[in-house]
C-alpha positions in Angstrom: 116.8 3.6 -108.4 117.4 7.0 -106.9 115.3 8.3 -104.0 114.1 11.6 -105.3 113.6 12.9 -101.7 117.3 12.4 -100.9 118.3 14.1 -104.2 116.0 17.1 -103.5 117.5 17.4 -100.0 121.0 17.3 -101.3 120.2 19.8 -104.0 118.7 22.2 -101.4 121.8 21.8 -99.3 124.0 22.4 -102.3 122.1 25.6 -103.2 122.5 26.8 -99.6 126.2 26.3 -99.7 126.6 27.7 -103.2 124.1 30.6 -103.1 126.0 32.7 -105.7 125.8 30.0 -108.4 124.1 31.0 -111.6 121.4 28.7 -112.9 120.1 28.1 -116.4 117.3 25.8 -115.2 114.9 26.5 -112.3 111.5 25.5 -111.0 110.3 29.0 -112.0 112.2 31.1 -114.5 112.5 34.9 -114.1 109.6 36.9 -115.4 109.3 40.5 -116.7 106.9 42.5 -114.5 103.5 42.1 -116.1 104.6 39.1 -118.3 105.6 38.6 -121.9 103.2 41.1 -123.4 104.5 43.9 -121.1 108.1 42.9 -122.0 107.4 43.4 -125.7 105.6 46.6 -125.1 108.5 47.9 -123.0 111.0 47.0 -125.9 108.8 48.7 -128.5 108.5 51.8 -126.4 112.2 52.0 -125.7 114.0 51.0 -128.9 115.3 53.6 -131.3 112.7 53.7 -134.1 115.2 54.9 -136.6 116.9 51.5 -136.4 114.0 49.4 -137.5 114.8 47.0 -140.4 112.8 45.4 -143.1 112.1 41.7 -142.6 114.6 40.5 -145.2 117.6 41.4 -143.0 118.7 40.0 -139.6 116.4 41.9 -137.3 117.2 40.6 -133.7 120.0 41.3 -131.3 120.2 38.5 -128.7 121.7 39.4 -125.3 122.8 37.1 -122.6 122.1 38.4 -119.1 122.0 37.4 -115.5 118.8 38.1 -113.6 120.0 38.5 -110.0 118.2 37.5 -106.8 116.8 40.9 -106.4 115.6 41.0 -110.1 118.1 43.4 -111.5 119.8 42.6 -114.7 123.7 42.3 -114.8 126.4 41.1 -117.1 124.4 41.9 -120.3 126.4 41.0 -123.4 125.6 40.6 -127.1 125.6 37.0 -128.3 123.9 37.7 -131.7 124.7 41.0 -133.3 123.1 43.0 -136.1 125.6 45.9 -136.0 127.1 48.2 -133.5 124.2 50.7 -133.5 121.6 48.0 -133.0 123.7 46.2 -130.4 124.2 49.4 -128.4 120.5 50.3 -128.6 119.6 46.8 -127.3 122.0 47.1 -124.4 120.5 50.5 -123.7 117.0 49.0 -123.5 118.2 46.3 -121.1 119.7 49.1 -119.0 116.3 50.8 -118.7 114.4 47.7 -117.7 112.7 47.5 -114.3 113.7 44.7 -112.0 112.3 41.3 -113.1 110.6 38.7 -110.8 113.6 36.5 -110.0 113.9 32.8 -110.7 113.2 30.2 -108.0 114.6 26.8 -107.3 113.4 24.8 -104.4 111.5 27.8 -103.1 114.7 29.9 -103.0 115.5 32.8 -105.2 118.5 32.2 -107.4 120.6 34.0 -109.9 119.6 33.0 -113.5 121.4 33.2 -116.9 119.1 33.7 -119.9 118.9 35.0 -123.4 116.8 38.1 -124.2 116.0 38.9 -127.9 115.5 42.5 -128.9 113.6 42.7 -132.3 114.0 45.5 -134.8 111.2 44.4 -137.2 109.9 47.2 -139.4 106.3 45.9 -139.1 
């Protein structure tokens, strides 16, 4: 079998040597300040209300972003679109967000790629 301590030590060394890598799995994922409830509150308060859709239509823009080591969001791009107006509004919301609590791997802060959904439900 594999000695998990040896693996962990190698992973830590690898992280140190490759500190600019972007991770998609971590011991602790990034978190919006105040948690999930505050995230949805922030989205509701910052989206363009004129763009809300009834539930029969696609009502979410999904963005891929990088949460940097300092918690700022970079490289936002649309991976699931509604239309140009909604996509631009979702990108605008991301641009207004405060810094997140960054991801951690082996007690080190790391860059982290994740998906963020922005909902435009009417209700």
